FIVEX-201916 format. One record per residue (C-alpha): residue number from 1; residue in one letter; x, y, z. Coordinates in Angstrom, 2 decimals. Layout:
<rec n="NUM" res="A" px="X" py="Y" pz="Z"/>
...
This chain:
<rec n="1" res="M" px="-2.78" py="-4.17" pz="37.54"/>
<rec n="2" res="L" px="-3.18" py="-7.31" pz="39.11"/>
<rec n="3" res="P" px="0.11" py="-9.74" pz="38.35"/>
<rec n="4" res="G" px="-0.73" py="-11.81" pz="35.74"/>
<rec n="5" res="I" px="-3.41" py="-10.12" pz="34.04"/>
<rec n="6" res="E" px="-2.73" py="-8.45" pz="30.70"/>
<rec n="7" res="P" px="-5.31" py="-6.23" pz="29.15"/>
<rec n="8" res="L" px="-7.05" py="-7.89" pz="26.65"/>
<rec n="9" res="N" px="-6.73" py="-6.51" pz="22.32"/>
<rec n="10" res="P" px="-10.52" py="-6.41" pz="21.76"/>
<rec n="11" res="L" px="-9.79" py="-6.96" pz="18.06"/>
<rec n="12" res="L" px="-8.80" py="-10.57" pz="19.56"/>
<rec n="13" res="L" px="-13.08" py="-11.43" pz="20.47"/>
<rec n="14" res="L" px="-14.26" py="-10.50" pz="16.93"/>
<rec n="15" res="P" px="-14.95" py="-13.83" pz="15.34"/>
<rec n="16" res="A" px="-12.44" py="-14.71" pz="11.61"/>
<rec n="17" res="Q" px="-15.91" py="-16.02" pz="9.77"/>
<rec n="18" res="K" px="-17.12" py="-13.07" pz="7.70"/>
<rec n="19" res="L" px="-19.61" py="-12.71" pz="4.64"/>
<rec n="20" res="T" px="-18.35" py="-11.30" pz="1.77"/>
<rec n="21" res="L" px="-19.80" py="-8.02" pz="-0.10"/>
<rec n="22" res="G" px="-20.02" py="-9.53" pz="-3.27"/>
<rec n="23" res="C" px="-16.94" py="-7.54" pz="-4.47"/>
<rec n="24" res="P" px="-13.77" py="-8.12" pz="-3.97"/>
<rec n="25" res="V" px="-12.87" py="-4.14" pz="-3.60"/>
<rec n="26" res="L" px="-15.46" py="-3.66" pz="-0.63"/>
<rec n="27" res="D" px="-14.21" py="-6.70" pz="1.09"/>
<rec n="28" res="R" px="-10.90" py="-5.04" pz="1.02"/>
<rec n="29" res="L" px="-12.22" py="-2.10" pz="2.42"/>
<rec n="30" res="L" px="-13.67" py="-4.09" pz="5.57"/>
<rec n="31" res="R" px="-10.92" py="-6.54" pz="5.73"/>
<rec n="32" res="G" px="-12.63" py="-9.45" pz="4.79"/>
<rec n="33" res="G" px="-16.24" py="-8.57" pz="4.90"/>
<rec n="34" res="L" px="-18.80" py="-8.32" pz="7.67"/>
<rec n="35" res="P" px="-18.52" py="-10.19" pz="10.56"/>
<rec n="36" res="V" px="-20.71" py="-12.68" pz="12.50"/>
<rec n="37" res="G" px="-21.39" py="-12.54" pz="15.66"/>
<rec n="38" res="S" px="-22.12" py="-8.90" pz="15.18"/>
<rec n="39" res="V" px="-24.12" py="-5.48" pz="14.28"/>
<rec n="40" res="T" px="-23.40" py="-4.10" pz="11.14"/>
<rec n="41" res="E" px="-25.27" py="-0.16" pz="10.68"/>
<rec n="42" res="I" px="-25.37" py="1.16" pz="7.00"/>
<rec n="43" res="A" px="-26.75" py="4.81" pz="7.03"/>
<rec n="44" res="G" px="-27.28" py="6.84" pz="4.08"/>
<rec n="45" res="E" px="-29.47" py="9.44" pz="2.36"/>
<rec n="46" res="S" px="-32.04" py="7.66" pz="-0.16"/>
<rec n="47" res="A" px="-30.83" py="6.56" pz="-3.31"/>
<rec n="48" res="A" px="-27.07" py="6.27" pz="-1.42"/>
<rec n="49" res="G" px="-27.48" py="2.62" pz="-2.30"/>
<rec n="50" res="K" px="-27.90" py="0.71" pz="1.34"/>
<rec n="51" res="T" px="-31.06" py="-2.13" pz="-0.17"/>
<rec n="52" res="Q" px="-29.37" py="-2.79" pz="-2.89"/>
<rec n="53" res="L" px="-26.18" py="-4.33" pz="-1.34"/>
<rec n="54" res="C" px="-28.43" py="-5.40" pz="1.32"/>
<rec n="55" res="L" px="-30.22" py="-7.16" pz="-1.31"/>
<rec n="56" res="Q" px="-26.63" py="-8.24" pz="-2.55"/>
<rec n="57" res="L" px="-25.54" py="-9.60" pz="0.56"/>
<rec n="58" res="L" px="-29.16" py="-12.01" pz="0.76"/>
<rec n="59" res="L" px="-27.02" py="-14.02" pz="-2.51"/>
<rec n="60" res="A" px="-23.82" py="-14.06" pz="-1.47"/>
<rec n="61" res="A" px="-24.95" py="-15.56" pz="1.85"/>
<rec n="62" res="L" px="-25.51" py="-18.71" pz="-0.05"/>
<rec n="63" res="L" px="-22.06" py="-18.49" pz="-1.60"/>
<rec n="64" res="P" px="-19.89" py="-21.75" pz="0.43"/>
<rec n="65" res="P" px="-17.09" py="-20.21" pz="2.65"/>
<rec n="66" res="S" px="-14.57" py="-20.82" pz="0.56"/>
<rec n="67" res="R" px="-15.73" py="-17.93" pz="-1.47"/>
<rec n="68" res="G" px="-16.69" py="-15.71" pz="1.25"/>
<rec n="69" res="G" px="-20.21" py="-17.16" pz="1.89"/>
<rec n="70" res="L" px="-22.18" py="-18.48" pz="4.73"/>
<rec n="71" res="S" px="-23.53" py="-21.36" pz="2.68"/>
<rec n="72" res="A" px="-26.56" py="-20.07" pz="4.52"/>
<rec n="73" res="A" px="-30.08" py="-18.96" pz="4.41"/>
<rec n="74" res="S" px="-31.49" py="-15.31" pz="5.24"/>
<rec n="75" res="L" px="-34.41" py="-13.57" pz="6.74"/>
<rec n="76" res="F" px="-34.83" py="-9.90" pz="5.86"/>
<rec n="77" res="I" px="-37.81" py="-7.61" pz="7.41"/>
<rec n="78" res="H" px="-38.53" py="-4.29" pz="5.72"/>
<rec n="79" res="S" px="-40.10" py="-1.46" pz="7.11"/>
<rec n="80" res="E" px="-39.80" py="0.11" pz="3.31"/>
<rec n="81" res="F" px="-42.27" py="-0.99" pz="1.08"/>
<rec n="82" res="P" px="-42.81" py="-1.98" pz="-1.06"/>
<rec n="83" res="F" px="-40.44" py="-4.60" pz="-0.75"/>
<rec n="84" res="P" px="-37.73" py="-5.20" pz="-3.99"/>
<rec n="85" res="I" px="-38.75" py="-7.97" pz="-5.06"/>
<rec n="86" res="R" px="-38.21" py="-7.15" pz="-9.00"/>
<rec n="87" res="R" px="-34.74" py="-6.01" pz="-8.35"/>
<rec n="88" res="L" px="-33.94" py="-8.81" pz="-6.19"/>
<rec n="89" res="H" px="-35.00" py="-11.39" pz="-9.29"/>
<rec n="90" res="A" px="-33.02" py="-9.65" pz="-11.77"/>
<rec n="91" res="L" px="-29.73" py="-9.64" pz="-9.47"/>
<rec n="92" res="S" px="-30.57" py="-13.20" pz="-9.05"/>
<rec n="93" res="S" px="-31.90" py="-14.32" pz="-12.62"/>
<rec n="94" res="S" px="-29.19" py="-15.62" pz="-13.80"/>
<rec n="95" res="S" px="-27.79" py="-18.28" pz="-10.73"/>
<rec n="96" res="S" px="-26.44" py="-21.16" pz="-11.41"/>
<rec n="97" res="A" px="-28.91" py="-22.22" pz="-8.14"/>
<rec n="98" res="A" px="-32.29" py="-21.91" pz="-9.56"/>
<rec n="99" res="D" px="-33.73" py="-22.21" pz="-6.33"/>
<rec n="100" res="S" px="-31.50" py="-19.07" pz="-4.17"/>
<rec n="101" res="L" px="-34.61" py="-17.42" pz="-3.26"/>
<rec n="102" res="D" px="-36.42" py="-20.31" pz="-2.02"/>
<rec n="103" res="H" px="-33.40" py="-19.54" pz="0.85"/>
<rec n="104" res="I" px="-34.27" py="-16.23" pz="1.39"/>
<rec n="105" res="F" px="-37.64" py="-15.52" pz="3.57"/>
<rec n="106" res="V" px="-38.89" py="-11.72" pz="4.23"/>
<rec n="107" res="A" px="-41.04" py="-10.29" pz="6.92"/>
<rec n="108" res="A" px="-42.97" py="-6.73" pz="7.34"/>
<rec n="109" res="A" px="-42.04" py="-4.62" pz="10.02"/>
<rec n="110" res="H" px="-45.03" py="-1.87" pz="10.57"/>
<rec n="111" res="S" px="-44.02" py="-0.32" pz="14.42"/>
<rec n="112" res="P" px="-41.14" py="-1.36" pz="16.40"/>
<rec n="113" res="D" px="-42.86" py="-3.45" pz="18.83"/>
<rec n="114" res="D" px="-43.92" py="-5.17" pz="15.45"/>
<rec n="115" res="L" px="-39.82" py="-5.81" pz="14.65"/>
<rec n="116" res="L" px="-39.25" py="-7.35" pz="18.57"/>
<rec n="117" res="S" px="-42.00" py="-9.14" pz="17.91"/>
<rec n="118" res="L" px="-41.03" py="-10.90" pz="14.41"/>
<rec n="119" res="L" px="-37.44" py="-11.24" pz="15.80"/>
<rec n="120" res="A" px="-38.79" py="-12.97" pz="18.66"/>
<rec n="121" res="T" px="-40.76" py="-15.68" pz="16.37"/>
<rec n="122" res="A" px="-37.05" py="-15.90" pz="14.22"/>
<rec n="123" res="D" px="-35.84" py="-17.60" pz="16.85"/>
<rec n="124" res="G" px="-38.27" py="-20.48" pz="15.97"/>
<rec n="125" res="L" px="-36.70" py="-20.28" pz="12.00"/>
<rec n="126" res="L" px="-33.04" py="-19.54" pz="13.08"/>
<rec n="127" res="A" px="-33.23" py="-22.90" pz="15.61"/>
<rec n="128" res="R" px="-35.03" py="-24.34" pz="13.25"/>
<rec n="129" res="P" px="-35.01" py="-23.60" pz="9.56"/>
<rec n="130" res="P" px="-37.28" py="-25.00" pz="6.81"/>
<rec n="131" res="T" px="-34.65" py="-25.63" pz="4.61"/>
<rec n="132" res="H" px="-31.92" py="-26.88" pz="4.42"/>
<rec n="133" res="L" px="-29.81" py="-24.63" pz="4.91"/>
<rec n="134" res="P" px="-29.28" py="-22.77" pz="8.54"/>
<rec n="135" res="V" px="-30.12" py="-19.38" pz="8.03"/>
<rec n="136" res="R" px="-27.28" py="-16.95" pz="9.44"/>
<rec n="137" res="L" px="-28.43" py="-13.61" pz="7.83"/>
<rec n="138" res="I" px="-30.29" py="-10.92" pz="9.36"/>
<rec n="139" res="V" px="-30.94" py="-7.97" pz="7.55"/>
<rec n="140" res="V" px="-33.90" py="-5.12" pz="8.89"/>
<rec n="141" res="D" px="-34.30" py="-2.50" pz="6.72"/>
<rec n="142" res="S" px="-34.94" py="0.21" pz="8.02"/>
<rec n="143" res="I" px="-34.84" py="0.91" pz="11.30"/>
<rec n="144" res="A" px="-35.61" py="3.88" pz="10.88"/>
<rec n="145" res="A" px="-38.38" py="4.08" pz="9.11"/>
<rec n="146" res="L" px="-40.12" py="2.31" pz="12.15"/>
<rec n="147" res="F" px="-39.55" py="5.26" pz="14.87"/>
<rec n="148" res="R" px="-39.99" py="8.01" pz="11.99"/>
<rec n="149" res="S" px="-43.87" py="8.78" pz="13.14"/>
<rec n="150" res="D" px="-44.87" py="7.35" pz="16.58"/>
<rec n="151" res="F" px="-42.24" py="8.90" pz="19.39"/>
<rec n="152" res="D" px="-42.97" py="12.94" pz="20.01"/>
<rec n="153" res="N" px="-40.00" py="14.92" pz="20.84"/>
<rec n="154" res="N" px="-40.94" py="15.13" pz="24.88"/>
<rec n="155" res="P" px="-38.45" py="13.40" pz="27.88"/>
<rec n="156" res="K" px="-40.66" py="10.51" pz="27.83"/>
<rec n="157" res="D" px="-41.42" py="9.74" pz="24.53"/>
<rec n="158" res="L" px="-37.52" py="9.54" pz="23.96"/>
<rec n="159" res="K" px="-36.86" py="7.32" pz="26.87"/>
<rec n="160" res="K" px="-39.15" py="5.30" pz="26.19"/>
<rec n="161" res="R" px="-37.55" py="5.03" pz="22.44"/>
<rec n="162" res="S" px="-34.26" py="4.22" pz="23.60"/>
<rec n="163" res="F" px="-35.77" py="1.90" pz="25.35"/>
<rec n="164" res="L" px="-36.90" py="-0.11" pz="22.27"/>
<rec n="165" res="F" px="-33.83" py="0.97" pz="20.98"/>
<rec n="166" res="F" px="-31.31" py="-1.27" pz="23.41"/>
<rec n="167" res="K" px="-33.90" py="-4.24" pz="23.17"/>
<rec n="168" res="I" px="-34.62" py="-4.66" pz="19.96"/>
<rec n="169" res="A" px="-30.45" py="-4.10" pz="19.48"/>
<rec n="170" res="A" px="-30.34" py="-6.67" pz="22.60"/>
<rec n="171" res="K" px="-32.23" py="-8.95" pz="20.65"/>
<rec n="172" res="L" px="-29.99" py="-8.85" pz="17.42"/>
<rec n="173" res="K" px="-26.94" py="-9.43" pz="19.08"/>
<rec n="174" res="E" px="-28.08" py="-12.32" pz="21.10"/>
<rec n="175" res="Q" px="-29.49" py="-13.61" pz="17.98"/>
<rec n="176" res="A" px="-26.29" py="-12.96" pz="16.20"/>
<rec n="177" res="R" px="-23.50" py="-14.75" pz="18.65"/>
<rec n="178" res="R" px="-26.45" py="-17.61" pz="19.12"/>
<rec n="179" res="F" px="-26.53" py="-18.96" pz="15.94"/>
<rec n="180" res="G" px="-23.47" py="-17.23" pz="14.31"/>
<rec n="181" res="S" px="-25.31" py="-14.96" pz="12.45"/>
<rec n="182" res="V" px="-24.17" py="-12.00" pz="10.89"/>
<rec n="183" res="V" px="-27.32" py="-8.74" pz="11.60"/>
<rec n="184" res="V" px="-27.45" py="-6.13" pz="8.87"/>
<rec n="185" res="V" px="-29.28" py="-2.82" pz="9.88"/>
<rec n="186" res="T" px="-30.52" py="0.07" pz="7.34"/>
<rec n="187" res="N" px="-30.60" py="3.95" pz="9.01"/>
<rec n="188" res="Q" px="-30.92" py="6.65" pz="7.11"/>
<rec n="189" res="V" px="-29.84" py="10.02" pz="8.06"/>
<rec n="190" res="V" px="-30.91" py="13.47" pz="8.81"/>
<rec n="191" res="D" px="-29.08" py="17.01" pz="8.06"/>
<rec n="192" res="V" px="-26.40" py="18.55" pz="10.87"/>
<rec n="193" res="V" px="-26.99" py="22.23" pz="11.19"/>
<rec n="194" res="G" px="-24.38" py="23.74" pz="13.49"/>
<rec n="195" res="S" px="-21.59" py="22.22" pz="15.51"/>
<rec n="196" res="E" px="-19.11" py="20.78" pz="13.53"/>
<rec n="197" res="E" px="-19.34" py="17.63" pz="16.62"/>
<rec n="198" res="G" px="-22.18" py="15.75" pz="15.50"/>
<rec n="199" res="A" px="-25.81" py="15.59" pz="15.77"/>
<rec n="200" res="N" px="-26.67" py="18.04" pz="19.29"/>
<rec n="201" res="G" px="-22.84" py="18.11" pz="19.85"/>
<rec n="202" res="Q" px="-22.18" py="14.89" pz="19.85"/>
<rec n="203" res="R" px="-19.64" py="13.30" pz="17.70"/>
<rec n="204" res="V" px="-19.36" py="9.66" pz="17.76"/>
<rec n="205" res="G" px="-16.82" py="8.17" pz="14.96"/>
<rec n="206" res="N" px="-15.67" py="10.72" pz="12.45"/>
<rec n="207" res="Y" px="-18.84" py="12.81" pz="11.95"/>
<rec n="208" res="A" px="-17.69" py="16.31" pz="10.77"/>
<rec n="209" res="S" px="-16.99" py="14.00" pz="7.32"/>
<rec n="210" res="L" px="-20.05" py="12.77" pz="6.67"/>
<rec n="211" res="W" px="-21.26" py="15.02" pz="3.49"/>
<rec n="212" res="S" px="-23.77" py="13.39" pz="1.19"/>
<rec n="213" res="S" px="-25.40" py="15.21" pz="-2.07"/>
<rec n="214" res="G" px="-23.73" py="18.41" pz="-0.91"/>
<rec n="215" res="R" px="-25.08" py="18.31" pz="2.81"/>
<rec n="216" res="R" px="-23.50" py="17.55" pz="6.37"/>
<rec n="217" res="V" px="-25.17" py="14.49" pz="7.80"/>
<rec n="218" res="C" px="-25.10" py="12.32" pz="10.66"/>
<rec n="219" res="P" px="-27.26" py="8.85" pz="10.58"/>
<rec n="220" res="A" px="-31.13" py="9.25" pz="12.47"/>
<rec n="221" res="L" px="-31.72" py="8.17" pz="15.74"/>
<rec n="222" res="G" px="-28.86" py="10.12" pz="17.40"/>
<rec n="223" res="L" px="-26.33" py="8.55" pz="20.07"/>
<rec n="224" res="S" px="-28.20" py="6.23" pz="21.81"/>
<rec n="225" res="W" px="-28.91" py="4.18" pz="18.40"/>
<rec n="226" res="A" px="-25.43" py="4.78" pz="17.65"/>
<rec n="227" res="N" px="-24.02" py="2.63" pz="20.95"/>
<rec n="228" res="C" px="-26.30" py="-0.18" pz="20.00"/>
<rec n="229" res="V" px="-24.38" py="-1.21" pz="16.72"/>
<rec n="230" res="N" px="-20.78" py="-2.56" pz="16.46"/>
<rec n="231" res="T" px="-20.03" py="-1.26" pz="13.03"/>
<rec n="232" res="R" px="-21.42" py="1.80" pz="11.40"/>
<rec n="233" res="L" px="-20.86" py="2.19" pz="7.74"/>
<rec n="234" res="F" px="-21.88" py="5.35" pz="5.80"/>
<rec n="235" res="L" px="-23.43" py="4.96" pz="1.88"/>
<rec n="236" res="S" px="-22.80" py="9.10" pz="0.55"/>
<rec n="237" res="R" px="-24.43" py="10.36" pz="-3.22"/>
<rec n="238" res="K" px="-22.93" py="12.98" pz="-5.14"/>
<rec n="239" res="D" px="-24.52" py="13.88" pz="-8.35"/>
<rec n="240" res="E" px="-21.95" py="16.04" pz="-11.19"/>
<rec n="241" res="V" px="-22.30" py="17.69" pz="-14.17"/>
<rec n="242" res="A" px="-20.48" py="16.61" pz="-16.99"/>
<rec n="243" res="D" px="-17.82" py="20.07" pz="-17.96"/>
<rec n="244" res="D" px="-20.45" py="20.18" pz="-21.41"/>
<rec n="245" res="G" px="-22.98" py="20.52" pz="-19.29"/>
<rec n="246" res="G" px="-24.76" py="17.65" pz="-20.77"/>
<rec n="247" res="S" px="-24.59" py="14.62" pz="-19.45"/>
<rec n="248" res="S" px="-24.68" py="13.84" pz="-15.36"/>
<rec n="249" res="R" px="-24.43" py="10.80" pz="-12.83"/>
<rec n="250" res="T" px="-24.04" py="10.00" pz="-9.16"/>
<rec n="251" res="R" px="-21.05" py="9.07" pz="-8.33"/>
<rec n="252" res="R" px="-21.44" py="6.61" pz="-4.93"/>
<rec n="253" res="W" px="-18.84" py="6.29" pz="-1.79"/>
<rec n="254" res="M" px="-19.02" py="3.68" pz="1.27"/>
<rec n="255" res="Q" px="-16.89" py="5.16" pz="4.48"/>
<rec n="256" res="V" px="-16.11" py="3.43" pz="7.45"/>
<rec n="257" res="V" px="-17.71" py="5.34" pz="10.53"/>
<rec n="258" res="F" px="-16.23" py="4.04" pz="13.32"/>
<rec n="259" res="A" px="-15.53" py="-0.47" pz="14.29"/>
<rec n="260" res="P" px="-14.09" py="-2.56" pz="16.81"/>
<rec n="261" res="H" px="-11.86" py="-3.77" pz="14.17"/>
<rec n="262" res="L" px="-11.39" py="-1.36" pz="11.63"/>
<rec n="263" res="P" px="-9.60" py="1.96" pz="10.97"/>
<rec n="264" res="E" px="-11.18" py="5.13" pz="9.12"/>
<rec n="265" res="A" px="-11.23" py="4.63" pz="4.98"/>
<rec n="266" res="S" px="-13.34" py="4.83" pz="2.44"/>
<rec n="267" res="C" px="-14.24" py="3.56" pz="-0.86"/>
<rec n="268" res="E" px="-16.33" py="4.75" pz="-4.11"/>
<rec n="269" res="F" px="-18.40" py="2.35" pz="-5.60"/>
<rec n="270" res="V" px="-21.24" py="2.38" pz="-8.35"/>
<rec n="271" res="I" px="-23.92" py="0.71" pz="-8.81"/>
<rec n="272" res="V" px="-25.08" py="-1.28" pz="-12.06"/>
<rec n="273" res="R" px="-27.67" py="-4.21" pz="-13.66"/>
<rec n="274" res="E" px="-25.38" py="-6.72" pz="-11.83"/>
<rec n="275" res="G" px="-25.44" py="-5.91" pz="-8.40"/>
<rec n="276" res="V" px="-22.76" py="-3.13" pz="-6.49"/>
<rec n="277" res="S" px="-19.13" py="-2.64" pz="-7.10"/>
<rec n="278" res="G" px="-16.33" py="-0.49" pz="-5.69"/>
<rec n="279" res="I" px="-13.74" py="1.07" pz="-7.84"/>
<rec n="280" res="E" px="-10.01" py="0.16" pz="-7.84"/>
<rec n="281" res="P" px="-8.23" py="3.25" pz="-6.12"/>
<rec n="282" res="Q" px="-5.59" py="5.19" pz="-8.47"/>
<rec n="283" res="R" px="-2.63" py="3.86" pz="-8.98"/>
<rec n="284" res="V" px="0.43" py="6.39" pz="-9.61"/>
<rec n="285" res="S" px="3.62" py="5.10" pz="-10.69"/>
<rec n="286" res="W" px="6.50" py="7.44" pz="-11.29"/>
<rec n="287" res="T" px="9.91" py="6.51" pz="-13.78"/>
<rec n="288" res="I" px="12.96" py="6.79" pz="-11.90"/>
<rec n="289" res="A" px="13.26" py="10.11" pz="-13.35"/>
<rec n="290" res="G" px="10.07" py="11.22" pz="-12.23"/>
<rec n="291" res="H" px="9.18" py="12.35" pz="-15.29"/>
<rec n="292" res="A" px="6.71" py="10.65" pz="-16.17"/>
<rec n="293" res="T" px="3.30" py="8.99" pz="-14.21"/>
<rec n="294" res="G" px="0.88" py="6.40" pz="-14.57"/>
<rec n="295" res="K" px="-2.52" py="5.88" pz="-13.84"/>
<rec n="296" res="R" px="-4.68" py="2.60" pz="-13.44"/>
<rec n="297" res="L" px="-8.56" py="2.94" pz="-12.48"/>
<rec n="298" res="A" px="-10.83" py="-0.34" pz="-12.50"/>
<rec n="299" res="M" px="-14.12" py="-1.39" pz="-11.32"/>
<rec n="300" res="A" px="-13.55" py="-4.87" pz="-10.08"/>
<rec n="301" res="S" px="-16.00" py="-7.47" pz="-11.24"/>
<rec n="302" res="L" px="-18.50" py="-9.14" pz="-8.78"/>
<rec n="303" res="D" px="-17.12" py="-12.43" pz="-7.23"/>
<rec n="304" res="L" px="-20.44" py="-14.67" pz="-6.87"/>
<rec n="305" res="T" px="-20.57" py="-17.03" pz="-10.03"/>
<rec n="306" res="S" px="-22.33" py="-19.06" pz="-8.62"/>
<rec n="307" res="I" px="-25.28" py="-16.99" pz="-8.05"/>
<rec n="308" res="A" px="-24.25" py="-15.18" pz="-11.58"/>
<rec n="309" res="L" px="-25.01" py="-11.55" pz="-10.49"/>
């Protein structure tokens, strides 16, 4: 090592400002929320809660920084149809800010090239927002849907697909850094068969522990795309039947797969009418004699009063 030159801690490169997830429990899991200036992927199977969380982020971005928001508008690019406008209306219906939906811009992407075209056009939206609020949240829901049918499993198509991955990721990272934006991309999952080390024997993050609906899975699009995102969060679900064999319920978890600033951790959460909310972990307290214990399980309320989720 050269004299006077010390290794730079990558944690110090991360921006201080973060976007709240709209729930203090989930914010604690992520040390304050989603960082600006980087790309966060939210992966999970269908109905795991990816889009629900993204809709909540759109409204959270409107909050002032003192409450974890960005005081900013959002751009939502969707490739899954139709866009869940009724759910977004439901989440914002009790908002004290009657014009909250006026600061959410929506566009549809039908292919990877379509997404690249939209992102190029979005430069103008980010540089010259049409409202008094800057656009500082970009959501792409989902990236996997764009690559679902246009590519075959041959060397030529795989090379082209990887090229598009890097091109899309480079554009998103540029916009995140240039405009101080939070970028969120959702991804689907595929079943893992065979190796315990993840898809095709390649391990990225804590793959061995990714389970959902009783199946071992991993995020779609392989290692090339995994290297394009800064942070990967995994949402899982599990259907449980009550002991009496009657009613059933769905349990959901958020898990940190990899991030430059976060340890591996997880948290259970629920989806209710008001939005997505984390569940406080069980706390166990012992008496001095060790004969009695007390346990508490509580669901945190959403901290989004200004939009009344």
